[in-house]
KOLKOL-983165 format. One line per field, with one value per atom (N, C-alpha, C, O): residue number from 1; residue in three letters; atom name; x, z, y. Coordinates in Angstrom, 2 decimals. Each point is the difference from the previous one (the first is absolute). Layout:
REM KOLKOL-983165
romar: [NUM  ...]
vodo: [ALA  ...]
lumtor: [CA  ...]
east: [X  ...]
up: [Z  ...]
north: [Y  ...]
//
This chain:
REM KOLKOL-983165
romar: [1  1  1  1  2  2  2  2  3  3  3  3  4  4  4  4  5  5  5  5  6  6  6  6  7  7  7  7  8  8  8  8  9  9  9  9  10  10  10  10  11  11  11  11  12  12  12  12  13  13  13  13  14  14  14  14  15  15  15  15  16  16  16  16  17  17  17  17  18  18  18  18  19  19  19  19  20  20  20  20  21  21  21  21  22  22  22  22  23  23  23  23  24  24  24  24  25  25  25  25  26  26  26  26  27  27  27  27  28  28  28  28  29  29  29  29  30  30  30  30  31  31  31  31  32  32  32  32  33  33  33  33  34  34  34  34  35  35  35  35  36  36  36  36  37  37  37  37  38  38  38  38  39  39  39  39  40  40  40  40  41  41  41  41  42  42  42  42  43  43  43  43  44  44  44  44  45  45  45  45  46  46  46  46  47  47  47  47  48  48  48  48  49  49  49  49  50  50  50  50  51  51  51  51  52  52  52  52  53  53  53  53  54  54  54  54  55  55  55  55  56  56  56  56  57  57  57  57  58  58  58  58  59  59  59  59  60  60  60  60  61  61  61  61  62  62  62  62  63  63  63  63  64  64  64  64  65  65  65  65  66  66  66  66  67  67  67  67  68  68  68  68  69  69  69  69  70  70  70  70  71  71  71  71  72  72  72  72  73  73  73  73  74  74  74  74  75  75  75  75  76  76  76  76  77  77  77  77  78  78  78  78  79  79  79  79  80  80  80  80  81  81  81  81  82  82  82  82  83  83  83  83  84  84  84  84  85  85  85  85  86  86  86  86  87  87  87  87  88  88  88  88  89  89  89  89  90  90  90  90  91  91  91  91  92  92  92  92  93  93  93  93  94  94  94  94  95  95  95  95  96  96  96  96  97  97  97  97  98  98  98  98  99  99  99  99  100  100  100  100  101  101  101  101  102  102  102  102  103  103  103  103  104  104  104  104  105  105  105  105  106  106  106  106  107  107  107  107  108  108  108  108  109  109  109  109  110  110  110  110  111  111  111  111  112  112  112  112  113  113  113  113  114  114  114  114  115  115  115  115  116  116  116  116  117  117  117  117  118  118  118  118  119  119  119  119  120  120  120  120  121  121  121  121  122  122  122  122  123  123  123  123  124  124  124  124  125  125  125  125  126  126  126  126  127  127  127  127  128  128  128  128  129  129  129  129  130  130  130  130  131  131  131  131  132  132  132  132  133  133  133  133]
vodo: [MET  MET  MET  MET  SER  SER  SER  SER  ARG  ARG  ARG  ARG  PHE  PHE  PHE  PHE  LYS  LYS  LYS  LYS  SER  SER  SER  SER  PHE  PHE  PHE  PHE  ASN  ASN  ASN  ASN  HIS  HIS  HIS  HIS  ALA  ALA  ALA  ALA  LYS  LYS  LYS  LYS  PHE  PHE  PHE  PHE  ARG  ARG  ARG  ARG  ILE  ILE  ILE  ILE  SER  SER  SER  SER  TYR  TYR  TYR  TYR  HIS  HIS  HIS  HIS  ILE  ILE  ILE  ILE  ILE  ILE  ILE  ILE  PHE  PHE  PHE  PHE  SER  SER  SER  SER  VAL  VAL  VAL  VAL  LYS  LYS  LYS  LYS  PHE  PHE  PHE  PHE  ARG  ARG  ARG  ARG  ARG  ARG  ARG  ARG  LYS  LYS  LYS  LYS  LEU  LEU  LEU  LEU  LEU  LEU  LEU  LEU  GLU  GLU  GLU  GLU  PRO  PRO  PRO  PRO  ILE  ILE  ILE  ILE  HIS  HIS  HIS  HIS  ASP  ASP  ASP  ASP  ASP  ASP  ASP  ASP  LEU  LEU  LEU  LEU  ILE  ILE  ILE  ILE  ALA  ALA  ALA  ALA  SER  SER  SER  SER  PHE  PHE  PHE  PHE  HIS  HIS  HIS  HIS  ARG  ARG  ARG  ARG  ALA  ALA  ALA  ALA  GLU  GLU  GLU  GLU  HIS  HIS  HIS  HIS  MET  MET  MET  MET  GLN  GLN  GLN  GLN  ASP  ASP  ASP  ASP  LYS  LYS  LYS  LYS  TRP  TRP  TRP  TRP  ARG  ARG  ARG  ARG  ILE  ILE  ILE  ILE  LEU  LEU  LEU  LEU  LEU  LEU  LEU  LEU  VAL  VAL  VAL  VAL  GLU  GLU  GLU  GLU  THR  THR  THR  THR  ASP  ASP  ASP  ASP  ASN  ASN  ASN  ASN  ASP  ASP  ASP  ASP  HIS  HIS  HIS  HIS  VAL  VAL  VAL  VAL  HIS  HIS  HIS  HIS  PHE  PHE  PHE  PHE  PHE  PHE  PHE  PHE  ILE  ILE  ILE  ILE  SER  SER  SER  SER  ALA  ALA  ALA  ALA  THR  THR  THR  THR  PRO  PRO  PRO  PRO  PHE  PHE  PHE  PHE  ASP  ASP  ASP  ASP  SER  SER  SER  SER  VAL  VAL  VAL  VAL  THR  THR  THR  THR  SER  SER  SER  SER  ILE  ILE  ILE  ILE  VAL  VAL  VAL  VAL  HIS  HIS  HIS  HIS  SER  SER  SER  SER  LEU  LEU  LEU  LEU  LYS  LYS  LYS  LYS  GLN  GLN  GLN  GLN  ILE  ILE  ILE  ILE  SER  SER  SER  SER  THR  THR  THR  THR  TYR  TYR  TYR  TYR  ASP  ASP  ASP  ASP  LEU  LEU  LEU  LEU  TRP  TRP  TRP  TRP  HIS  HIS  HIS  HIS  LEU  LEU  LEU  LEU  HIS  HIS  HIS  HIS  HIS  HIS  HIS  HIS  ASP  ASP  ASP  ASP  TYR  TYR  TYR  TYR  LEU  LEU  LEU  LEU  GLN  GLN  GLN  GLN  TRP  TRP  TRP  TRP  PHE  PHE  PHE  PHE  PHE  PHE  PHE  PHE  TRP  TRP  TRP  TRP  LYS  LYS  LYS  LYS  GLU  GLU  GLU  GLU  HIS  HIS  HIS  HIS  LEU  LEU  LEU  LEU  LEU  LEU  LEU  LEU  TRP  TRP  TRP  TRP  THR  THR  THR  THR  ARG  ARG  ARG  ARG  GLY  GLY  GLY  GLY  TYR  TYR  TYR  TYR  PHE  PHE  PHE  PHE  CYS  CYS  CYS  CYS  SER  SER  SER  SER  SER  SER  SER  SER  VAL  VAL  VAL  VAL  GLY  GLY  GLY  GLY  ASP  ASP  ASP  ASP  VAL  VAL  VAL  VAL  SER  SER  SER  SER  GLU  GLU  GLU  GLU  GLU  GLU  GLU  GLU  LYS  LYS  LYS  LYS  LEU  LEU  LEU  LEU  ARG  ARG  ARG  ARG  GLN  GLN  GLN  GLN  TYR  TYR  TYR  TYR  ILE  ILE  ILE  ILE  GLU  GLU  GLU  GLU  THR  THR  THR  THR  GLN  GLN  GLN  GLN  GLY  GLY  GLY  GLY]
lumtor: [N  CA  C  O  N  CA  C  O  N  CA  C  O  N  CA  C  O  N  CA  C  O  N  CA  C  O  N  CA  C  O  N  CA  C  O  N  CA  C  O  N  CA  C  O  N  CA  C  O  N  CA  C  O  N  CA  C  O  N  CA  C  O  N  CA  C  O  N  CA  C  O  N  CA  C  O  N  CA  C  O  N  CA  C  O  N  CA  C  O  N  CA  C  O  N  CA  C  O  N  CA  C  O  N  CA  C  O  N  CA  C  O  N  CA  C  O  N  CA  C  O  N  CA  C  O  N  CA  C  O  N  CA  C  O  N  CA  C  O  N  CA  C  O  N  CA  C  O  N  CA  C  O  N  CA  C  O  N  CA  C  O  N  CA  C  O  N  CA  C  O  N  CA  C  O  N  CA  C  O  N  CA  C  O  N  CA  C  O  N  CA  C  O  N  CA  C  O  N  CA  C  O  N  CA  C  O  N  CA  C  O  N  CA  C  O  N  CA  C  O  N  CA  C  O  N  CA  C  O  N  CA  C  O  N  CA  C  O  N  CA  C  O  N  CA  C  O  N  CA  C  O  N  CA  C  O  N  CA  C  O  N  CA  C  O  N  CA  C  O  N  CA  C  O  N  CA  C  O  N  CA  C  O  N  CA  C  O  N  CA  C  O  N  CA  C  O  N  CA  C  O  N  CA  C  O  N  CA  C  O  N  CA  C  O  N  CA  C  O  N  CA  C  O  N  CA  C  O  N  CA  C  O  N  CA  C  O  N  CA  C  O  N  CA  C  O  N  CA  C  O  N  CA  C  O  N  CA  C  O  N  CA  C  O  N  CA  C  O  N  CA  C  O  N  CA  C  O  N  CA  C  O  N  CA  C  O  N  CA  C  O  N  CA  C  O  N  CA  C  O  N  CA  C  O  N  CA  C  O  N  CA  C  O  N  CA  C  O  N  CA  C  O  N  CA  C  O  N  CA  C  O  N  CA  C  O  N  CA  C  O  N  CA  C  O  N  CA  C  O  N  CA  C  O  N  CA  C  O  N  CA  C  O  N  CA  C  O  N  CA  C  O  N  CA  C  O  N  CA  C  O  N  CA  C  O  N  CA  C  O  N  CA  C  O  N  CA  C  O  N  CA  C  O  N  CA  C  O  N  CA  C  O  N  CA  C  O  N  CA  C  O  N  CA  C  O  N  CA  C  O  N  CA  C  O  N  CA  C  O  N  CA  C  O  N  CA  C  O  N  CA  C  O  N  CA  C  O  N  CA  C  O  N  CA  C  O  N  CA  C  O  N  CA  C  O  N  CA  C  O  N  CA  C  O  N  CA  C  O  N  CA  C  O  N  CA  C  O]
east: [-34.53  -0.48  0.78  0.18  0.27  0.74  -0.90  -1.11  1.66  -0.66  0.03  -0.62  1.40  0.35  -0.98  -0.46  0.16  -0.77  0.96  0.98  -1.30  0.74  -0.84  -1.19  1.86  -0.51  0.97  0.86  -0.91  1.02  1.29  0.22  0.68  1.36  0.25  1.15  -2.19  0.08  -0.65  -1.02  1.64  -0.45  -0.19  0.92  -2.03  -0.21  -0.92  -0.61  0.51  -0.87  -0.20  0.88  -2.02  -0.28  -1.24  -1.05  1.15  -1.18  -0.04  1.04  -2.28  -0.30  -0.98  -0.97  1.27  -0.94  -0.53  0.76  -2.09  -0.54  -1.15  -0.70  0.57  -1.08  -0.57  0.74  -2.00  -0.59  -1.26  -0.62  0.27  -1.06  -1.22  0.01  -1.05  -1.21  0.12  0.65  -1.27  0.09  -0.48  -1.03  1.63  -0.20  -0.02  -0.65  1.32  0.12  -1.39  -0.04  -1.05  -1.32  0.01  0.53  -1.12  -0.20  -1.22  -1.05  1.19  -1.21  0.07  -1.00  2.19  0.13  -0.63  -0.32  0.14  -0.59  -1.31  -0.09  -0.94  -1.22  0.09  -0.73  1.65  0.16  1.18  0.39  0.20  1.23  -0.08  0.91  -1.90  -0.14  -0.04  0.57  -1.23  -0.12  1.33  0.39  0.25  1.29  1.12  0.73  -0.68  0.92  -0.31  0.93  -2.12  -0.47  0.43  0.46  -0.55  0.33  1.55  0.42  0.36  1.49  0.25  0.75  -1.30  0.32  -0.49  0.55  -1.59  -0.40  0.97  0.17  0.49  1.12  1.25  0.71  -0.54  1.12  -0.22  0.90  -2.16  -0.25  -0.16  -0.17  0.20  -0.31  1.34  0.07  1.12  1.30  0.54  -0.63  1.85  0.45  1.43  0.66  -0.15  1.39  0.08  0.47  -0.89  0.19  -1.22  -1.11  1.44  -1.00  -0.05  1.00  -2.26  -0.10  0.16  -0.82  1.85  0.31  -0.81  -0.40  0.22  -0.75  -0.63  0.65  -1.84  -0.57  -0.71  -0.74  0.88  -0.73  -0.38  0.70  -1.83  -0.53  0.03  -0.10  0.24  -0.34  -1.27  -0.52  0.06  -1.26  0.34  -0.90  2.18  0.29  1.25  0.47  -0.01  1.05  0.08  -0.63  1.50  0.13  1.41  0.79  -0.34  1.33  -0.06  -0.92  1.97  0.14  1.37  0.99  -1.02  1.34  -0.25  -0.91  1.79  -0.21  1.37  1.11  -1.39  1.17  -0.13  -1.07  2.16  -0.05  1.06  0.86  -0.84  1.01  0.84  -0.36  1.60  0.79  -0.74  0.46  -1.46  -0.67  -1.17  -0.55  0.20  -1.09  0.50  0.75  -1.28  0.41  -0.85  -1.12  1.65  -0.79  -1.21  -1.13  1.43  -1.02  -1.17  -1.16  1.41  -1.07  -0.78  -1.22  2.00  -0.88  -0.89  -1.17  1.78  -0.93  -1.08  -1.16  1.45  -1.07  -1.07  -1.15  1.46  -1.04  -0.92  -1.22  1.84  -0.67  -0.97  -1.19  1.70  -0.82  -1.01  -1.15  1.38  -0.98  -1.16  -1.17  1.48  -1.04  -0.82  -1.22  1.89  -0.79  -0.88  -1.11  1.53  -0.74  -1.28  -1.12  1.38  -1.19  -1.01  -1.22  1.79  -0.90  -0.78  -1.22  1.90  -0.64  -1.00  -0.99  1.21  -0.91  -1.21  -1.10  1.19  -1.02  -0.85  -1.23  1.80  -0.60  -0.54  -1.03  1.65  -0.26  -0.06  0.60  -1.33  -0.07  -0.60  0.56  -1.64  -0.56  0.80  0.04  0.58  0.97  1.13  0.28  0.43  1.25  -0.40  0.80  -1.92  -0.45  -0.15  0.15  -0.42  -0.14  1.39  0.03  1.07  1.38  0.61  0.79  -1.15  0.77  -0.85  0.46  -1.78  -0.94  -0.07  -0.72  1.47  -0.25  1.01  -0.38  1.58  1.05  0.10  -0.14  0.37  0.10  1.38  0.78  -0.48  1.38  -0.03  -1.05  2.36  0.04  1.33  0.12  1.03  1.32  0.80  -0.31  1.32  0.83  0.86  -0.05  0.81  0.90  1.22  0.48  -0.03  1.28  -0.05  -1.10  2.20  0.09  1.45  0.90  -0.83  1.25  0.30  -0.90  2.28  0.35  1.47  0.89  -0.72  1.28  0.32  -0.87  2.04  0.32  0.23  0.45  -0.73  0.01  1.19  0.09  0.71  1.12  -0.33  -0.95  1.80  -0.26  -0.03  -0.77  1.62  0.08  -1.29  -0.41  -0.21  -1.09  -1.37  -1.00  0.84  -1.15  -1.05  -1.18  1.66  -0.78  -0.52  -1.19  2.12  -0.49  -1.07  -0.93  1.14  -1.01  -1.32  -1.03  0.97  -1.22  -0.68  -1.21  1.96  -0.63  -0.54  -1.11  1.86  -0.47  -1.19  -0.97  0.87  -1.17  -1.20  -1.09  1.29  -1.08  -0.65  -1.16  1.99  -0.60  -0.64  -0.42  0.38  -0.72  -1.44  -0.56  -0.11  -1.38  -0.80  -1.23]
up: [-83.13  0.98  1.27  0.37  0.28  1.33  1.13  0.14  0.71  1.25  1.06  1.06  -1.48  1.00  -0.43  -1.14  2.12  -0.27  0.13  0.75  -1.45  0.09  0.43  -0.32  1.08  0.48  0.06  0.88  -1.68  -0.17  -0.11  -1.04  1.94  -0.13  0.74  0.25  0.10  0.76  -0.76  -0.68  0.86  -0.59  1.13  0.80  -0.62  1.08  -0.30  -1.07  1.96  0.10  1.50  0.67  -0.20  1.45  0.13  -0.49  1.18  0.24  1.43  0.60  0.00  1.34  0.10  -0.75  1.71  0.41  1.38  0.96  -0.87  1.11  0.39  -0.84  2.21  0.61  1.18  0.83  -0.81  1.29  0.32  -0.86  2.14  0.61  0.41  0.29  -0.28  0.65  1.51  0.63  -0.09  1.38  0.81  -0.38  1.40  0.82  -0.84  0.38  -1.53  -0.95  -0.29  -0.22  0.20  -0.19  -1.47  -0.92  0.75  -1.39  -0.68  0.11  -0.86  -0.48  -1.32  -0.53  -0.18  -1.35  -1.21  -1.04  1.28  -1.18  -0.57  -1.22  1.98  -0.49  -0.66  -0.95  1.41  -0.60  -0.91  -0.29  -0.19  -0.75  -1.30  -0.21  -0.54  -1.24  0.30  -0.68  1.66  0.21  0.72  -0.08  0.71  0.60  -1.12  0.06  -1.03  -1.11  -0.75  -0.37  0.12  -0.67  0.76  -0.61  1.88  0.79  0.04  0.02  -0.01  -0.12  -1.40  -0.05  -1.02  -1.27  -0.05  -0.74  1.54  -0.02  0.78  -0.30  1.35  0.66  -1.04  -0.02  -0.73  -0.99  -0.95  -0.31  -0.16  -1.09  0.52  -0.82  2.15  0.60  -0.01  0.29  -0.66  -0.07  -1.33  -0.69  0.31  -1.31  0.10  -1.03  2.13  0.05  0.23  -0.90  2.06  0.22  -0.64  -0.19  -0.08  -0.72  0.72  0.51  -0.46  0.55  -1.18  -0.92  0.99  -1.02  0.24  -0.94  2.19  0.45  1.40  0.83  -0.57  1.22  0.26  -0.88  2.01  0.37  1.47  0.85  -0.67  1.55  0.51  -0.79  2.03  0.76  0.83  -0.18  1.03  0.82  1.01  0.36  0.13  1.01  -0.34  0.85  -2.05  -0.37  -1.55  -0.76  0.36  -1.46  -0.28  0.85  -2.11  -0.53  -1.17  -0.81  0.67  -1.23  -0.57  0.67  -2.04  -0.63  -0.59  -0.81  1.24  -0.47  -0.62  0.44  -1.53  -0.69  0.39  -0.09  0.54  0.54  -0.60  -0.69  0.91  -0.34  1.21  1.10  -1.28  1.12  0.82  1.12  -1.49  0.62  0.93  0.80  -0.98  0.81  1.19  -0.12  1.31  1.31  0.07  -0.49  1.14  0.13  0.96  -0.20  1.23  0.89  -0.69  0.38  -1.27  -0.76  -0.79  -0.16  -0.44  -0.79  0.78  -0.31  1.41  1.01  0.52  0.01  0.42  0.50  -0.99  0.34  -1.62  -1.06  -0.15  0.00  -0.14  -0.09  1.15  -0.20  1.38  1.18  0.15  0.23  -0.32  0.29  -1.08  0.38  -1.64  -0.94  0.04  -0.13  0.31  0.11  1.17  -0.09  1.21  1.21  -0.24  0.38  -1.01  -0.23  -0.96  0.20  -1.24  -1.12  0.63  -0.13  0.78  0.53  1.16  0.11  0.70  1.08  -0.75  0.54  -1.62  -0.66  -0.67  0.02  -0.62  -0.80  0.90  -0.31  1.34  0.77  1.52  0.81  -0.47  1.41  0.92  1.07  -1.40  0.87  0.14  1.12  -2.04  0.03  0.86  0.92  -1.08  0.80  1.34  0.91  -0.66  1.32  0.87  1.22  -1.84  0.71  0.68  1.10  -1.76  0.49  0.84  0.89  -1.15  0.73  0.78  0.51  -0.39  0.89  -0.18  -0.89  1.71  -0.01  -0.92  -0.62  0.57  -0.78  -1.48  -0.30  -0.57  -1.41  -0.27  -0.67  1.20  -0.14  -1.31  -0.49  0.04  -0.85  0.05  0.15  -0.28  -0.02  1.38  0.80  -0.61  1.06  -0.29  -1.11  2.12  -0.20  -0.80  -0.86  1.12  -0.64  -1.41  -0.49  -0.16  -1.22  -0.11  0.82  -1.88  -0.42  -1.35  -0.82  0.54  -1.19  -0.31  0.85  -2.05  -0.40  -1.40  -0.86  0.54  -1.22  -0.96  0.46  -1.61  -0.91  -1.04  -0.72  0.66  -0.95  -1.16  0.03  -1.09  -1.28  0.21  -0.64  1.54  0.19  0.46  -0.47  1.44  0.73  -0.57  0.60  -1.57  -0.57  -0.46  0.31  -1.02  -0.46  1.16  0.09  0.77  1.17  0.90  0.58  -0.55  0.79  -0.77  0.65  -1.93  -0.77  0.28  0.21  -0.19  0.08  1.50  0.21  0.77  1.38  0.12  0.50  -0.94  0.11  -0.69  0.56  -1.65  -0.88  0.66  -0.24  1.09  0.66  1.42  0.71  -0.38  1.20  -0.06  -1.09  2.20  -0.04  -0.38  0.00]
north: [96.41  1.01  -0.32  -1.16  2.20  -0.07  -0.29  0.52  -1.41  -0.28  1.12  -0.05  1.04  1.25  1.07  0.04  0.84  1.10  1.30  0.00  0.98  1.22  1.17  0.12  0.75  1.21  1.10  -0.04  1.00  1.07  -0.62  -0.63  0.69  -0.50  -1.34  -0.36  -0.35  -1.15  -1.31  0.05  -0.97  -1.34  -0.93  -0.10  -0.62  -0.82  -1.19  -0.04  -0.88  -1.11  -0.33  -0.55  0.91  -0.23  -0.71  0.42  -1.55  -0.95  -0.40  -0.26  0.19  -0.36  -1.19  -0.12  -0.74  -1.03  0.52  0.06  0.32  0.57  -1.00  -0.56  0.39  -0.82  0.85  0.53  -0.45  0.40  -0.80  -0.63  0.70  -0.96  0.74  1.20  -1.97  0.53  0.07  -0.83  1.81  0.32  -1.20  -0.55  0.11  -1.22  -1.19  -0.97  0.95  -1.09  -0.61  -1.21  1.89  -0.36  -0.57  0.63  -1.78  -0.70  0.44  -0.63  1.80  0.61  0.36  0.47  -0.64  0.63  -0.70  0.59  -1.98  -0.63  0.51  0.06  0.31  0.46  1.28  0.25  0.65  1.29  0.17  1.13  -2.22  -0.07  0.96  0.80  -0.89  0.76  1.66  0.84  -0.64  1.56  0.36  1.17  -1.98  0.29  0.31  1.00  -1.91  0.11  1.24  0.71  -0.38  1.21  1.18  0.97  -0.96  1.05  0.28  1.16  -2.18  0.13  0.66  0.97  -1.42  0.57  1.52  0.82  -0.51  1.40  0.89  1.19  -1.84  0.76  0.12  1.00  -1.99  0.04  1.16  0.78  -0.72  0.99  1.37  0.90  -0.62  1.40  0.69  1.19  -2.01  0.68  -0.47  -0.81  1.34  -0.39  -0.59  -0.04  -0.40  -0.54  -1.45  -0.69  0.11  -1.34  -0.82  0.49  -1.72  -0.97  -1.31  -0.50  -0.08  -1.30  -1.01  -0.06  -0.68  -0.95  -1.35  -0.68  0.35  -1.26  0.28  0.65  -1.10  0.07  -1.33  -0.42  -0.27  -1.16  0.10  0.54  -1.10  0.02  -1.44  -0.95  0.80  -1.10  0.37  1.10  -1.93  0.41  1.12  0.75  -0.59  0.88  0.97  0.75  -0.84  0.92  0.16  -0.72  1.75  0.36  -0.03  0.40  -0.89  0.11  0.82  -0.11  1.04  0.89  -0.17  -0.29  0.51  0.18  1.26  0.18  0.80  1.52  0.44  -0.28  1.01  0.78  1.45  0.60  -0.05  1.42  0.80  -0.55  1.82  0.92  0.32  -0.40  1.17  0.26  1.09  0.22  0.41  0.98  -0.50  0.75  -2.07  -0.43  -0.87  -0.96  1.43  -0.76  -1.17  0.01  -1.12  -1.20  0.39  -0.45  1.30  0.37  0.78  -0.20  0.99  0.70  -0.89  0.15  -1.26  -0.90  -0.82  -0.20  -0.30  -0.81  0.88  -0.43  1.62  0.94  0.05  -0.27  0.63  0.13  -1.12  0.14  -1.31  -1.41  -0.14  -0.22  0.34  -0.29  1.08  -0.37  1.61  1.00  -0.06  0.02  -0.09  -0.08  -1.19  0.09  -1.34  -1.15  -0.05  -0.54  1.07  -0.02  0.90  -0.34  1.49  0.91  -0.65  0.04  -0.63  -0.61  -1.21  -0.07  -0.84  -1.18  0.27  -0.72  1.67  0.32  0.76  -0.08  0.74  0.62  -1.10  0.12  -1.18  -0.99  -1.11  -0.60  0.33  -1.21  0.33  -0.70  1.77  0.41  -0.99  -0.23  -0.35  -1.03  -1.20  -0.51  -0.01  -1.17  0.35  -0.78  1.88  0.31  0.36  -0.23  0.77  0.45  -1.34  0.03  -1.09  -1.35  -0.35  -0.55  0.87  -0.19  1.02  -0.31  1.63  1.07  0.89  1.02  -1.37  0.67  1.44  0.45  0.40  1.48  0.79  0.99  -1.42  0.72  -0.49  -1.18  2.14  -0.31  -0.45  0.68  -1.87  -0.57  -1.02  -0.44  0.14  -1.12  -0.56  -1.21  2.03  -0.50  0.22  0.89  -1.78  0.23  1.31  0.53  -0.06  1.22  -0.42  0.74  -1.84  -0.45  -0.64  -0.24  -0.04  -0.49  -0.69  0.18  -0.97  -0.64  0.55  0.17  0.14  0.46  -0.61  0.03  -0.54  -0.45  0.55  -0.12  0.71  0.33  -1.25  -1.04  1.16  -1.23  0.11  0.99  -1.89  0.07  -0.89  -0.78  0.91  -0.72  -1.57  -0.70  0.21  -1.35  -0.68  -1.07  1.78  -0.69  0.48  -0.41  1.15  0.58  -1.13  0.07  -1.04  -1.02  -0.89  -0.31  -0.08  -0.80  0.85  -0.55  1.79  0.85  0.03  -0.13  0.27  -0.09  -1.29  0.01  -1.26  -1.25  -0.05  -0.47  0.93  0.01  0.74  -0.56  1.89  0.81  -0.66  -0.03  -0.46  -0.62  -1.22  -0.32  -0.37  -1.12  0.26  -0.91  2.24  0.30  -0.12  0.11  -0.35  0.00  -1.12  0.09]
//
């Protein structure tokens, strides 16, 4: 089986390492970890192109290993993950999150880190992400 995907007349293999952080680097993810992961997978299943290959959390940030198509922008992937997880977690854990963010329904910083992943570093990246948290 090929490691490459095909779309029409294109063959590709696109993978990203994405990291984003909790607003103000608040250390709050541990108690809501399971719901957070479920929310990320809900965001993944709401579309049919990109896939989460691996996700791990630390107490104040999240690492992803994501497989995408040439039609997926990194910005749209990150936007989906942040938007849906913020909505879900405020719905499920309103009182807990209000303790950290008072008035606004915040969860994530505006920024993010993204790096494309080549064949050589994939296993190292998997090991790195799996040891987070």
